[in-house]
All heavy atoms as a GROMACS GRO file, in nm:
protein
  528
    1MET      N    1  12.915   6.129  12.165
    1MET     CA    2  13.027   6.220  12.167
    1MET      C    3  13.051   6.280  12.029
    1MET      O    4  13.075   6.398  12.017
    1MET     CB    5  13.149   6.142  12.214
    1MET     CG    6  13.258   6.223  12.276
    1MET     SD    7  13.214   6.307  12.425
    1MET     CE    8  13.373   6.318  12.496
    2LYS      N    9  13.042   6.197  11.924
    2LYS     CA   10  13.066   6.248  11.790
    2LYS      C   11  12.958   6.347  11.748
    2LYS      O   12  12.987   6.447  11.684
    2LYS     CB   13  13.074   6.134  11.690
    2LYS     CG   14  13.200   6.056  11.695
    2LYS     CD   15  13.202   5.953  11.585
    2LYS     CE   16  13.330   5.875  11.587
    2LYS     NZ   17  13.337   5.778  11.477
    3LEU      N   18  12.832   6.318  11.784
    3LEU     CA   19  12.723   6.407  11.747
    3LEU      C   20  12.740   6.544  11.811
    3LEU      O   21  12.721   6.647  11.747
    3LEU     CB   22  12.589   6.345  11.786
    3LEU     CG   23  12.465   6.429  11.757
    3LEU    CD1   24  12.454   6.453  11.606
    3LEU    CD2   25  12.341   6.363  11.809
    4ARG      N   26  12.780   6.544  11.936
    4ARG     CA   27  12.799   6.671  12.006
    4ARG      C   28  12.910   6.754  11.943
    4ARG      O   29  12.895   6.874  11.924
    4ARG     CB   30  12.830   6.645  12.153
    4ARG     CG   31  12.842   6.770  12.232
    4ARG     CD   32  12.862   6.741  12.377
    4ARG     NE   33  12.878   6.866  12.450
    4ARG     CZ   34  12.922   6.876  12.572
    4ARG    NH1   35  12.954   6.767  12.637
    4ARG    NH2   36  12.936   6.992  12.629
    5SER      N   37  13.021   6.693  11.907
    5SER     CA   38  13.130   6.768  11.847
    5SER      C   39  13.090   6.820  11.709
    5SER      O   40  13.130   6.929  11.670
    5SER     CB   41  13.257   6.683  11.837
    5SER     OG   42  13.236   6.574  11.751
    6ARG      N   43  13.009   6.746  11.636
    6ARG     CA   44  12.961   6.795  11.506
    6ARG      C   45  12.870   6.916  11.524
    6ARG      O   46  12.877   7.012  11.449
    6ARG     CB   47  12.885   6.685  11.433
    6ARG     CG   48  12.972   6.582  11.370
    6ARG     CD   49  12.890   6.485  11.291
    6ARG     NE   50  12.972   6.380  11.239
    6ARG     CZ   51  12.926   6.274  11.177
    6ARG    NH1   52  12.796   6.259  11.160
    6ARG    NH2   53  13.008   6.182  11.132
    7LEU      N   54  12.783   6.910  11.625
    7LEU     CA   55  12.694   7.024  11.651
    7LEU      C   56  12.772   7.147  11.693
    7LEU      O   57  12.742   7.258  11.652
    7LEU     CB   58  12.591   6.987  11.758
    7LEU     CG   59  12.484   6.886  11.718
    7LEU    CD1   60  12.398   6.849  11.838
    7LEU    CD2   61  12.400   6.941  11.605
    8GLU      N   62  12.873   7.128  11.776
    8GLU     CA   63  12.955   7.240  11.819
    8GLU      C   64  13.029   7.302  11.700
    8GLU      O   65  13.039   7.423  11.688
    8GLU     CB   66  13.053   7.197  11.927
    8GLU     CG   67  12.987   7.168  12.060
    8GLU     CD   68  13.081   7.107  12.160
    8GLU    OE1   69  13.196   7.074  12.124
    8GLU    OE2   70  13.039   7.090  12.275
    9ARG      N   71  13.084   7.218  11.613
    9ARG     CA   72  13.153   7.270  11.495
    9ARG      C   73  13.057   7.343  11.404
    9ARG      O   74  13.090   7.446  11.346
    9ARG     CB   75  13.221   7.157  11.419
    9ARG     CG   76  13.352   7.116  11.478
    9ARG     CD   77  13.419   7.020  11.385
    9ARG     NE   78  13.333   6.902  11.373
    9ARG     CZ   79  13.375   6.780  11.356
    9ARG    NH1   80  13.502   6.754  11.344
    9ARG    NH2   81  13.292   6.679  11.350
   10GLY      N   82  12.934   7.295  11.392
   10GLY     CA   83  12.834   7.361  11.310
   10GLY      C   84  12.799   7.498  11.364
   10GLY      O   85  12.785   7.594  11.290
   11ALA      N   86  12.787   7.508  11.497
   11ALA     CA   87  12.756   7.637  11.558
   11ALA      C   88  12.871   7.735  11.539
   11ALA      O   89  12.849   7.852  11.509
   11ALA     CB   90  12.726   7.618  11.707
   12VAL      N   91  12.992   7.687  11.555
   12VAL     CA   92  13.108   7.774  11.535
   12VAL      C   93  13.117   7.814  11.388
   12VAL      O   94  13.146   7.928  11.355
   12VAL     CB   95  13.237   7.704  11.583
   12VAL    CG1   96  13.360   7.783  11.542
   12VAL    CG2   97  13.234   7.684  11.733
   13GLY      N   98  13.090   7.721  11.300
   13GLY     CA   99  13.094   7.750  11.157
   13GLY      C  100  12.990   7.853  11.119
   13GLY      O  101  13.016   7.944  11.040
   14LEU      N  102  12.870   7.845  11.174
   14LEU     CA  103  12.764   7.940  11.144
   14LEU      C  104  12.798   8.078  11.198
   14LEU      O  105  12.782   8.178  11.128
   14LEU     CB  106  12.631   7.891  11.201
   14LEU     CG  107  12.511   7.983  11.176
   14LEU    CD1  108  12.487   7.997  11.026
   14LEU    CD2  109  12.388   7.930  11.245
   15SER      N  110  12.849   8.085  11.321
   15SER     CA  111  12.883   8.216  11.378
   15SER      C  112  13.000   8.278  11.302
   15SER      O  113  13.004   8.399  11.281
   15SER     CB  114  12.914   8.205  11.527
   15SER     OG  115  13.031   8.129  11.548
   16GLY      N  116  13.094   8.194  11.259
   16GLY     CA  117  13.205   8.244  11.179
   16GLY      C  118  13.159   8.297  11.045
   16GLY      O  119  13.206   8.401  10.997
   17LEU      N  120  13.063   8.228  10.985
   17LEU     CA  121  13.007   8.272  10.858
   17LEU      C  122  12.932   8.403  10.873
   17LEU      O  123  12.946   8.494  10.791
   17LEU     CB  124  12.915   8.164  10.799
   17LEU     CG  125  12.849   8.196  10.667
   17LEU    CD1  126  12.954   8.214  10.559
   17LEU    CD2  127  12.750   8.089  10.630
   18LEU      N  128  12.854   8.415  10.980
   18LEU     CA  129  12.782   8.540  11.004
   18LEU      C  130  12.877   8.656  11.029
   18LEU      O  131  12.853   8.768  10.983
   18LEU     CB  132  12.686   8.522  11.122
   18LEU     CG  133  12.566   8.432  11.098
   18LEU    CD1  134  12.486   8.414  11.226
   18LEU    CD2  135  12.480   8.485  10.986
   19THR      N  136  12.986   8.630  11.101
   19THR     CA  137  13.087   8.733  11.123
   19THR      C  138  13.150   8.776  10.992
   19THR      O  139  13.170   8.895  10.967
   19THR     CB  140  13.195   8.682  11.220
   19THR    OG1  141  13.133   8.647  11.343
   19THR    CG2  142  13.302   8.787  11.245
   20LEU      N  143  13.180   8.681  10.907
   20LEU     CA  144  13.238   8.711  10.776
   20LEU      C  145  13.143   8.793  10.691
   20LEU      O  146  13.184   8.890  10.627
   20LEU     CB  147  13.276   8.580  10.705
   20LEU     CG  148  13.350   8.594  10.574
   20LEU    CD1  149  13.484   8.661  10.595
   20LEU    CD2  150  13.368   8.458  10.511
   21VAL      N  151  13.015   8.759  10.691
   21VAL     CA  152  12.916   8.835  10.615
   21VAL      C  153  12.904   8.976  10.670
   21VAL      O  154  12.898   9.074  10.595
   21VAL     CB  155  12.779   8.762  10.617
   21VAL    CG1  156  12.668   8.850  10.564
   21VAL    CG2  157  12.788   8.633  10.538
   22TYR      N  158  12.901   8.991  10.803
   22TYR     CA  159  12.893   9.122  10.868
   22TYR      C  160  13.011   9.210  10.826
   22TYR      O  161  12.993   9.327  10.791
   22TYR     CB  162  12.889   9.105  11.020
   22TYR     CG  163  12.878   9.234  11.097
   22TYR    CD1  164  12.754   9.289  11.123
   22TYR    CD2  165  12.992   9.299  11.143
   22TYR    CE1  166  12.743   9.408  11.195
   22TYR    CE2  167  12.982   9.418  11.213
   22TYR     CZ  168  12.858   9.472  11.239
   22TYR     OH  169  12.848   9.589  11.309
   23LEU      N  170  13.130   9.154  10.831
   23LEU     CA  171  13.249   9.231  10.794
   23LEU      C  172  13.252   9.261  10.644
   23LEU      O  173  13.297   9.370  10.604
   23LEU     CB  174  13.375   9.156  10.837
   23LEU     CG  175  13.398   9.148  10.988
   23LEU    CD1  176  13.520   9.063  11.018
   23LEU    CD2  177  13.412   9.286  11.049
   24ALA      N  178  13.203   9.170  10.562
   24ALA     CA  179  13.198   9.196  10.418
   24ALA      C  180  13.104   9.311  10.388
   24ALA      O  181  13.134   9.398  10.305
   24ALA     CB  182  13.155   9.070  10.344
   25ILE      N  183  12.991   9.315  10.455
   25ILE     CA  184  12.899   9.428  10.438
   25ILE      C  185  12.967   9.556  10.486
   25ILE      O  186  12.954   9.662  10.424
   25ILE     CB  187  12.767   9.404  10.514
   25ILE    CG1  188  12.692   9.288  10.450
   25ILE    CG2  189  12.681   9.530  10.516
   25ILE    CD1  190  12.571   9.240  10.530
   26GLY      N  191  13.040   9.548  10.596
   26GLY     CA  192  13.112   9.665  10.648
   26GLY      C  193  13.215   9.717  10.550
   26GLY      O  194  13.228   9.839  10.532
   27VAL      N  195  13.287   9.629  10.485
   27VAL     CA  196  13.385   9.671  10.386
   27VAL      C  197  13.315   9.738  10.269
   27VAL      O  198  13.359   9.843  10.220
   27VAL     CB  199  13.471   9.550  10.338
   27VAL    CG1  200  13.551   9.585  10.215
   27VAL    CG2  201  13.561   9.503  10.450
   28TRP      N  202  13.204   9.682  10.225
   28TRP     CA  203  13.129   9.740  10.114
   28TRP      C  204  13.076   9.880  10.148
   28TRP      O  205  13.089   9.974  10.069
   28TRP     CB  206  13.014   9.646  10.075
   28TRP     CG  207  12.934   9.697   9.960
   28TRP    CD1  208  12.967   9.692   9.829
   28TRP    CD2  209  12.807   9.760   9.967
   28TRP    NE1  210  12.869   9.749   9.754
   28TRP    CE2  211  12.769   9.791   9.837
   28TRP    CE3  212  12.722   9.793  10.072
   28TRP    CZ2  213  12.648   9.855   9.808
   28TRP    CZ3  214  12.602   9.856  10.043
   28TRP    CH2  215  12.567   9.887   9.913
   29VAL      N  216  13.020   9.894  10.268
   29VAL     CA  217  12.967  10.024  10.311
   29VAL      C  218  13.080  10.126  10.324
   29VAL      O  219  13.070  10.239  10.277
   29VAL     CB  220  12.890  10.011  10.444
   29VAL    CG1  221  12.858  10.147  10.504
   29VAL    CG2  222  12.762   9.931  10.424
   30ALA      N  223  13.190  10.086  10.386
   30ALA     CA  224  13.303  10.177  10.404
   30ALA      C  225  13.363  10.218  10.270
   30ALA      O  226  13.400  10.335  10.252
   30ALA     CB  227  13.409  10.112  10.492
   31ALA      N  228  13.370  10.127  10.177
   31ALA     CA  229  13.424  10.161  10.045
   31ALA      C  230  13.332  10.258   9.973
   31ALA      O  231  13.380  10.351   9.907
   31ALA     CB  232  13.442  10.034   9.962
   32ASN      N  233  13.202  10.240   9.986
   32ASN     CA  234  13.108  10.330   9.920
   32ASN      C  235  13.105  10.468   9.984
   32ASN      O  236  13.062  10.564   9.921
   32ASN     CB  237  12.967  10.271   9.921
   32ASN     CG  238  12.952  10.164   9.815
   32ASN    OD1  239  13.017  10.169   9.712
   32ASN    ND2  240  12.867  10.068   9.843
   33ARG      N  241  13.148  10.478  10.108
   33ARG     CA  242  13.150  10.608  10.178
   33ARG      C  243  13.291  10.667  10.181
   33ARG      O  244  13.321  10.754  10.262
   33ARG     CB  245  13.098  10.592  10.320
   33ARG     CG  246  12.957  10.539  10.330
   33ARG     CD  247  12.855  10.639  10.276
   33ARG     NE  248  12.723  10.582  10.265
   33ARG     CZ  249  12.622  10.612  10.345
   33ARG    NH1  250  12.637  10.698  10.441
   33ARG    NH2  251  12.505  10.554  10.326
   34ASP      N  252  13.379  10.618  10.096
   34ASP     CA  253  13.515  10.673  10.077
   34ASP      C  254  13.606  10.662  10.198
   34ASP      O  255  13.694  10.745  10.217
   34ASP     CB  256  13.507  10.819  10.032
   34ASP     CG  257  13.433  10.835   9.901
   34ASP    OD1  258  13.440  10.742   9.819
   34ASP    OD2  259  13.367  10.939   9.881
   35TYR      N  260  13.589  10.561  10.279
   35TYR     CA  261  13.679  10.543  10.393
   35TYR      C  262  13.812  10.480  10.353
   35TYR      O  263  13.907  10.482  10.430
   35TYR     CB  264  13.613  10.458  10.502
   35TYR     CG  265  13.516  10.538  10.586
   35TYR    CD1  266  13.382  10.548  10.552
   35TYR    CD2  267  13.561  10.606  10.698
   35TYR    CE1  268  13.295  10.622  10.628
   35TYR    CE2  269  13.474  10.681  10.776
   35TYR     CZ  270  13.341  10.689  10.739
   35TYR     OH  271  13.255  10.763  10.814
   36PHE      N  272  13.819  10.421  10.234
   36PHE     CA  273  13.944  10.360  10.189
   36PHE      C  274  14.022  10.451  10.095
   36PHE      O  275  14.129  10.414  10.050
   36PHE     CB  276  13.916  10.226  10.120
   36PHE     CG  277  13.859  10.122  10.213
   36PHE    CD1  278  13.748  10.050  10.176
   36PHE    CD2  279  13.916  10.098  10.337
   36PHE    CE1  280  13.694   9.954  10.260
   36PHE    CE2  281  13.863  10.003  10.421
   36PHE     CZ  282  13.752   9.930  10.383
   37ASP      N  283  13.971  10.569  10.066
   37ASP     CA  284  14.044  10.664   9.983
   37ASP      C  285  14.152  10.731  10.069
   37ASP      O  286  14.128  10.771  10.181
   37ASP     CB  287  13.952  10.772   9.928
   37ASP     CG  288  13.853  10.716   9.828
   37ASP    OD1  289  13.874  10.602   9.784
   37ASP    OD2  290  13.757  10.787   9.794
   38ARG      N  291  14.270  10.739  10.014
   38ARG     CA  292  14.382  10.807  10.081
   38ARG      C  293  14.408  10.751  10.222
   38ARG      O  294  14.400  10.822  10.320
   38ARG     CB  295  14.358  10.957  10.087
   38ARG     CG  296  14.347  11.021   9.952
   38ARG     CD  297  14.318  11.169   9.961
   38ARG     NE  298  14.193  11.199  10.031
   38ARG     CZ  299  14.073  11.205   9.974
   38ARG    NH1  300  14.060  11.184   9.846
   38ARG    NH2  301  13.966  11.234  10.045
   39LEU      N  302  14.441  10.623  10.230
   39LEU     CA  303  14.472  10.562  10.359
   39LEU      C  304  14.617  10.591  10.397
   39LEU      O  305  14.703  10.505  10.398
   39LEU     CB  306  14.451  10.410  10.353
   39LEU     CG  307  14.308  10.362  10.365
   39LEU    CD1  308  14.304  10.211  10.357
   39LEU    CD2  309  14.244  10.409  10.494
   40ARG      N  310  14.642  10.715  10.428
   40ARG     CA  311  14.776  10.756  10.471
   40ARG      C  312  14.766  10.807  10.614
   40ARG      O  313  14.693  10.900  10.642
   40ARG     CB  314  14.828  10.867  10.380
   40ARG     CG  315  14.843  10.819  10.239
   40ARG     CD  316  14.896  10.925  10.147
   40ARG     NE  317  14.887  10.874  10.011
   40ARG     CZ  318  14.846  10.945   9.909
   40ARG    NH1  319  14.813  11.070   9.924
   40ARG    NH2  320  14.838  10.890   9.790
   41GLY      N  321  14.840  10.745  10.700
   41GLY     CA  322  14.841  10.787  10.839
   41GLY      C  323  14.753  10.698  10.926
   41GLY      O  324  14.664  10.627  10.879
   42VAL      N  325  14.780  10.706  11.052
   42VAL     CA  326  14.712  10.620  11.150
   42VAL      C  327  14.565  10.658  11.161
   42VAL      O  328  14.478  10.571  11.169
   42VAL     CB  329  14.782  10.630  11.287
   42VAL    CG1  330  14.707  10.553  11.393
   42VAL    CG2  331  14.925  10.581  11.277
   43ARG      N  332  14.533  10.786  11.160
   43ARG     CA  333  14.394  10.828  11.174
   43ARG      C  334  14.306  10.776  11.061
   43ARG      O  335  14.193  10.732  11.084
   43ARG     CB  336  14.384  10.980  11.178
   43ARG     CG  337  14.432  11.038  11.307
   43ARG     CD  338  14.413  11.187  11.310
   43ARG     NE  339  14.461  11.240  11.436
   43ARG     CZ  340  14.465  11.367  11.465
   43ARG    NH1  341  14.425  11.456  11.376
   43ARG    NH2  342  14.510  11.406  11.581
   44ALA      N  343  14.355  10.779  10.939
   44ALA     CA  344  14.277  10.730  10.825
   44ALA      C  345  14.255  10.579  10.835
   44ALA      O  346  14.146  10.530  10.804
   44ALA     CB  347  14.347  10.765  10.695
   45ILE      N  348  14.357  10.508  10.880
   45ILE     CA  349  14.344  10.362  10.894
   45ILE      C  350  14.246  10.327  11.006
   45ILE      O  351  14.161  10.239  10.990
   45ILE     CB  352  14.482  10.298  10.917
   45ILE    CG1  353  14.568  10.316  10.792
   45ILE    CG2  354  14.470  10.150  10.954
   45ILE    CD1  355  14.714  10.279  10.810
   46VAL      N  356  14.255  10.397  11.118
   46VAL     CA  357  14.163  10.374  11.229
   46VAL      C  358  14.020  10.409  11.187
   46VAL      O  359  13.926  10.337  11.220
   46VAL     CB  360  14.206  10.453  11.354
   46VAL    CG1  361  14.099  10.448  11.462
   46VAL    CG2  362  14.338  10.400  11.408
   47SER      N  363  14.004  10.516  11.112
   47SER     CA  364  13.871  10.552  11.062
   47SER      C  365  13.813  10.443  10.974
   47SER      O  366  13.695  10.409  10.984
   47SER     CB  367  13.878  10.682  10.981
   47SER     OG  368  13.912  10.791  11.061
   48ALA      N  369  13.895  10.386  10.887
   48ALA     CA  370  13.849  10.280  10.799
   48ALA      C  371  13.810  10.156  10.878
   48ALA      O  372  13.707  10.092  10.852
   48ALA     CB  373  13.956  10.247  10.696
   49ILE      N  374  13.890  10.121  10.977
   49ILE     CA  375  13.859  10.003  11.061
   49ILE      C  376  13.729  10.026  11.138
   49ILE      O  377  13.642   9.938  11.144
   49ILE     CB  378  13.975   9.972  11.156
   49ILE    CG1  379  14.097   9.923  11.077
   49ILE    CG2  380  13.935   9.870  11.263
   49ILE    CD1  381  14.223   9.912  11.158
   50LEU      N  382  13.713  10.144  11.195
   50LEU     CA  383  13.589  10.176  11.267
   50LEU      C  384  13.469  10.172  11.174
   50LEU      O  385  13.362  10.125  11.211
   50LEU     CB  386  13.600  10.313  11.333
   50LEU     CG  387  13.688  10.322  11.456
   50LEU    CD1  388  13.699  10.467  11.503
   50LEU    CD2  389  13.632  10.235  11.568
   51ALA      N  390  13.484  10.222  11.052
   51ALA     CA  391  13.374  10.222  10.956
   51ALA      C  392  13.334  10.080  10.919
   51ALA      O  393  13.215  10.052  10.902
   51ALA     CB  394  13.412  10.301  10.832
   52VAL      N  395  13.431   9.990  10.908
   52VAL     CA  396  13.399   9.851  10.874
   52VAL      C  397  13.326   9.784  10.990
   52VAL      O  398  13.225   9.716  10.970
   52VAL     CB  399  13.527   9.773  10.838
   52VAL    CG1  400  13.500   9.624  10.830
   52VAL    CG2  401  13.585   9.824  10.707
   53VAL      N  402  13.373   9.805  11.112
   53VAL     CA  403  13.314   9.739  11.228
   53VAL      C  404  13.180   9.802  11.267
   53VAL      O  405  13.086   9.733  11.305
   53VAL     CB  406  13.413   9.741  11.346
   53VAL    CG1  407  13.349   9.685  11.472
   53VAL    CG2  408  13.539   9.663  11.311
   54LEU      N  409  13.171   9.933  11.254
   54LEU     CA  410  13.051  10.006  11.297
   54LEU      C  411  12.966  10.051  11.178
   54LEU      O  412  12.906  10.158  11.181
   54LEU     CB  413  13.091  10.126  11.383
   54LEU     CG  414  13.172  10.094  11.508
   54LEU    CD1  415  13.217  10.221  11.576
   54LEU    CD2  416  13.092  10.007  11.603
   55TRP      N  417  12.960   9.971  11.073
   55TRP     CA  418  12.893  10.011  10.950
   55TRP      C  419  12.746  10.049  10.968
   55TRP      O  420  12.698  10.134  10.895
   55TRP     CB  421  12.911   9.907  10.840
   55TRP     CG  422  12.850   9.773  10.867
   55TRP    CD1  423  12.912   9.665  10.919
   55TRP    CD2  424  12.715   9.733  10.840
   55TRP    NE1  425  12.824   9.560  10.926
   55TRP    CE2  426  12.703   9.600  10.878
   55TRP    CE3  427  12.604   9.799  10.788
   55TRP    CZ2  428  12.583   9.529  10.867
   55TRP    CZ3  429  12.484   9.728  10.776
   55TRP    CH2  430  12.476   9.595  10.815
   56PRO      N  431  12.672   9.993  11.064
   56PRO     CA  432  12.534  10.042  11.079
   56PRO      C  433  12.528  10.190  11.115
   56PRO      O  434  12.439  10.263  11.070
   56PRO     CB  435  12.477   9.955  11.191
   56PRO     CG  436  12.556   9.829  11.186
   56PRO     CD  437  12.695   9.875  11.149
   57LEU      N  438  12.625  10.237  11.193
   57LEU     CA  439  12.629  10.380  11.226
   57LEU      C  440  12.660  10.465  11.104
   57LEU      O  441  12.605  10.574  11.088
   57LEU     CB  442  12.734  10.406  11.336
   57LEU     CG  443  12.703  10.348  11.473
   57LEU    CD1  444  12.820  10.376  11.568
   57LEU    CD2  445  12.574  10.404  11.527
   58VAL      N  446  12.746  10.414  11.019
   58VAL     CA  447  12.780  10.485  10.896
   58VAL      C  448  12.656  10.499  10.809
   58VAL      O  449  12.631  10.604  10.750
   58VAL     CB  450  12.895  10.414  10.820
   58VAL    CG1  451  12.921  10.479  10.686
   58VAL    CG2  452  13.021  10.413  10.904
   59LEU      N  453  12.576  10.394  10.802
   59LEU     CA  454  12.452  10.401  10.724
   59LEU      C  455  12.352  10.500  10.783
   59LEU      O  456  12.271  10.557  10.711
   59LEU     CB  457  12.387  10.262  10.716
   59LEU     CG  458  12.452  10.162  10.622
   59LEU    CD1  459  12.377  10.030  10.626
   59LEU    CD2  460  12.457  10.215  10.480
   60LEU      N  461  12.361  10.521  10.913
   60LEU     CA  462  12.273  10.619  10.978
   60LEU      C  463  12.324  10.762  10.966
   60LEU      O  464  12.262  10.854  11.017
   60LEU     CB  465  12.254  10.583  11.126
   60LEU     CG  466  12.176  10.455  11.152
   60LEU    CD1  467  12.177  10.421  11.300
   60LEU    CD2  468  12.032  10.470  11.103
   61GLY      N  469  12.440  10.779  10.903
   61GLY     CA  470  12.491  10.913  10.879
   61GLY      C  471  12.600  10.959  10.973
   61GLY      O  472  12.642  11.075  10.967
   62VAL      N  473  12.648  10.873  11.060
   62VAL     CA  474  12.756  10.911  11.151
   62VAL      C  475  12.886  10.915  11.073
   62VAL      O  476  12.920  10.822  11.001
   62VAL     CB  477  12.767  10.810  11.268
   62VAL    CG1  478  12.885  10.843  11.357
   62VAL    CG2  479  12.638  10.808  11.348
   63ASP      N  480  12.959  11.026  11.084
   63ASP     CA  481  13.087  11.042  11.015
   63ASP      C  482  13.198  10.992  11.107
   63ASP      O  483  13.224  11.051  11.212
   63ASP     CB  484  13.109  11.187  10.979
   63ASP     CG  485  13.234  11.209  10.897
   63ASP    OD1  486  13.292  11.110  10.848
   63ASP    OD2  487  13.275  11.325  10.880
   64LEU      N  488  13.263  10.886  11.067
   64LEU     CA  489  13.370  10.828  11.148
   64LEU      C  490  13.509  10.866  11.098
   64LEU      O  491  13.608  10.809  11.141
   64LEU     CB  492  13.357  10.675  11.151
   64LEU     CG  493  13.230  10.621  11.216
   64LEU    CD1  494  13.222  10.470  11.204
   64LEU    CD2  495  13.223  10.662  11.361
   65HIS      N  496  13.517  10.961  11.006
   65HIS     CA  497  13.648  11.010  10.962
   65HIS      C  498  13.712  11.087  11.077
   65HIS      O  499  13.656  11.188  11.122
   65HIS     CB  500  13.633  11.103  10.840
   65HIS     CG  501  13.602  11.030  10.714
   65HIS    ND1  502  13.475  11.025  10.661
   65HIS    CD2  503  13.682  10.962  10.628
   65HIS    CE1  504  13.478  10.956  10.548
   65HIS    NE2  505  13.602  10.916  10.527
   66LEU      N  506  13.824  11.040  11.123
   66LEU     CA  507  13.894  11.108  11.232
   66LEU      C  508  13.981  11.220  11.177
   66LEU      O  509  14.043  11.205  11.072
   66LEU     CB  510  13.981  11.009  11.310
   66LEU     CG  511  13.906  10.892  11.374
   66LEU    CD1  512  14.006  10.798  11.441
   66LEU    CD2  513  13.805  10.940  11.473
   67GLY      N  514  13.985  11.328  11.246
   67GLY     CA  515  14.075  11.437  11.209
   67GLY      C  516  14.024  11.527  11.098
   67GLY      O  517  14.099  11.603  11.041
   68ARG      N  518  13.897  11.521  11.070
   68ARG     CA  519  13.841  11.610  10.970
   68ARG      C  520  13.799  11.740  11.032
   68ARG      O  521  13.753  11.755  11.135
   68ARG     CB  522  13.719  11.547  10.902
   68ARG     CG  523  13.756  11.465  10.786
   68ARG     CD  524  13.630  11.434  10.709
   68ARG     NE  525  13.668  11.374  10.583
   68ARG     CZ  526  13.584  11.333  10.493
   68ARG    NH1  527  13.456  11.346  10.514
   68ARG    NH2  528  13.623  11.279  10.382
   0.00000   0.00000   0.00000
């Protein structure tokens, strides 16, 4: 029983770490593409969130700035 719970915690810990790394890369990409400049209004905030989550698309050249 103890071994199983340790393995489950390890799997959750690894997936959580991978999620954190993915989001950290997303923040870095979004910051480099100016998604955090002038975060005024709902559209700018939603654009920044989308850029962080969908950062591979941003790297491919997709413009996620809403309302431009």
